[in-house]
N, C-alpha and C positions, 0 to 999 in steps of 0.2 A: 363793215356793218356794225351796228350796235347790237347788244345782246338781245333786245326785243326783236330786232329785225332777223337775227339768226334763228331765234325760236320760231318766228312766224314763217320763215322759209321752210324749216323742218316740218312744222305743223301743216302747212299748205301742201307740202309734197307727199305727206302720208295719206294713203287712201282713207276715205270716210267709211266705206263699206266694201265688202266683197260678197259674192253670192251667198246669201243665207246668214250673214253676220255683219254687225256694225263694229268697226275697229276704233273709231274715235268720234267725238262730237263734231258737228259741222262747224261750230263756232269755238274759237280759242277762249272766249270770255265766258267760260263755264267752270263749274267745280272741277271737272276732269281736266280742262285746259290749265287751270291753276296748278293742279298737282303735277301734270306732265311738264309744265314750264319750269317748276322748281327743280324737278329731276333733271331736265335737259340742261338747265343752266349750271347745275352742279357737275354734269358730265363734261361740258365744254370749257371748263375753267382753264385747262391747259391750251396754249396757243396751237392752232391747227386742228384741234379736235372737231370743231364744227364741220370743217371740210371733209374730214374722215367719215363722220357720221353721214353727211350728205352723199358722199361717194358710195358708201356701203348701202344706203337706202336706195339710191337710184340704180345701182347695180342689181340689187335684189329685185326691185320692181321690174326692171328690164328682163331679168332671167325668168321670173315667175310669169310675166306676161307672155314671153316667148314659149315657155313650156306648158302654159295653161294651168299653173298651180297657184294663182292668186288667192284661191280660197284657203290656202294654208298660211297666209300672212298672219302674224301675231297681232294681238291688241297692242295699241301704241304704248301702253305702260309696260307690258311684257317685253316689247321690243327694246325699250331703254334699259329695263332692269336686267335683262340678260345680255346686254351689249351685242345684240344680234348683228348690228352693222359691222362688227369686226370680222364676221365670217365672210363677208362679201367685199372686202377691201381689195383683194387681188384677183378678181374675176377676169381671167384672161380672155374669156369669150366676149366680153363687153368692151366697147370702145369708150374712151373718156368723154367724148362729146356725142350726146344723143338727147332726144326728147321722149317723153312718155305721155301717152294719153291715158289717164286713169279715170 
C-alpha cells in the first residue's frame, strides 16, 4: 500500500465517536485530518510499523468492545502521540483475524 492508503486505513478504522465524545472528524480532508496524517506518516517511516499500529488499534477496539469500555478510547491525536497502539500489540485474548463493527 502507498502511504496515503495506509493513513486512510488507520483513519477509517479509528472510531469517529464514542458515547458522549467525538474522537476524530468524519472526513480525513479536514484540519484535524492533515495534522493526524502528518503525525501518522512520521510514525510509520520504519517498515512494518503500519501493521503494528493497525494490530494494536484493532486489538484495543476488540478488547474495549468486549468489556464495554469504548467510552475510554483516546482522541485520535492522543492515541498517536502516546503510542497507545504499543500497549495492545501482544493481547493474547484477541485472535489475529477478526472484524469489528464500530
